[in-house]
C-alpha positions in Angstrom: 4.6 19.9 -9.8 2.0 22.2 -8.2 2.8 25.9 -8.3 2.8 27.5 -4.9 3.1 31.3 -4.5 6.6 31.8 -2.9 5.3 34.3 -0.4 2.7 32.0 1.1 3.6 30.3 4.4 3.9 26.5 4.6 0.9 26.3 6.8 -1.2 28.3 4.4 0.1 26.2 1.4 -1.5 23.1 2.8 -5.0 24.5 2.7 -5.9 25.5 -0.8 -9.0 27.4 -1.7 -11.3 25.9 -4.4 -10.1 28.5 -6.8 -6.4 27.6 -6.2 -7.3 23.9 -6.6 -9.0 24.6 -10.0 -6.0 26.7 -11.1 -3.6 23.9 -10.1 -5.7 21.3 -12.0 -5.8 23.6 -15.1 -2.1 24.2 -15.0 -1.3 20.5 -14.6 -3.7 19.6 -17.4 -2.1 22.2 -19.7 1.4 20.9 -18.9 0.4 17.3 -19.5 -1.2 18.1 -22.8 1.8 20.3 -23.8 4.3 17.5 -23.0 2.2 14.9 -24.8 1.9 17.2 -27.9 5.7 17.9 -28.0 6.6 14.3 -27.5 4.2 13.2 -30.3 5.7 15.9 -32.7 9.2 14.9 -31.8 8.4 11.2 -32.6 6.5 12.1 -35.8 9.5 12.5 -38.1 13.1 13.8 -38.0 11.9 17.0 -39.8 9.1 17.6 -37.3 11.5 17.0 -34.4 14.0 19.6 -35.8 11.2 22.2 -36.3 9.9 21.6 -32.7 13.4 21.8 -31.2 14.1 25.0 -33.1 10.8 26.6 -32.0 11.4 25.5 -28.4 15.0 26.9 -28.5 13.6 30.3 -29.6 11.1 30.2 -26.7 13.8 29.3 -24.2 15.8 32.3 -25.5 12.8 34.6 -25.1 12.1 33.3 -21.6 15.7 33.7 -20.5 15.8 37.2 -21.9 12.9 38.2 -19.5 15.3 37.2 -16.6 12.6 36.9 -14.0 12.2 33.8 -11.7 9.0 32.3 -13.4 10.4 32.8 -16.9 13.8 31.2 -15.9 12.0 28.3 -14.3 9.9 27.8 -17.4 13.0 28.0 -19.6 14.7 25.4 -17.4 11.6 23.1 -17.7 11.7 23.3 -21.5 15.4 22.6 -21.6 14.8 19.6 -19.4 12.0 18.3 -21.7 14.3 18.7 -24.7 17.1 16.8 -22.9 14.8 13.9 -22.0 13.4 13.7 -25.5 16.9 13.7 -27.1 
């Protein structure tokens, strides 16, 4: 998923600047590394999985408490990751 600023028009969204492309690549790389790390920790042991789930649950609570669209979207993504890993 590539982040697009919600206020940009569809026409403008098709032509990214080099800066936007590098930010998208950085974000996608960070997300892939995060998912791989979480999945590895969840598979490591039952204790590690419980610790990771607890930590992610606290992060979800903190994100939901911010109650803004990016935070709620991030919280939803983390919950989706946890559901898929269960």
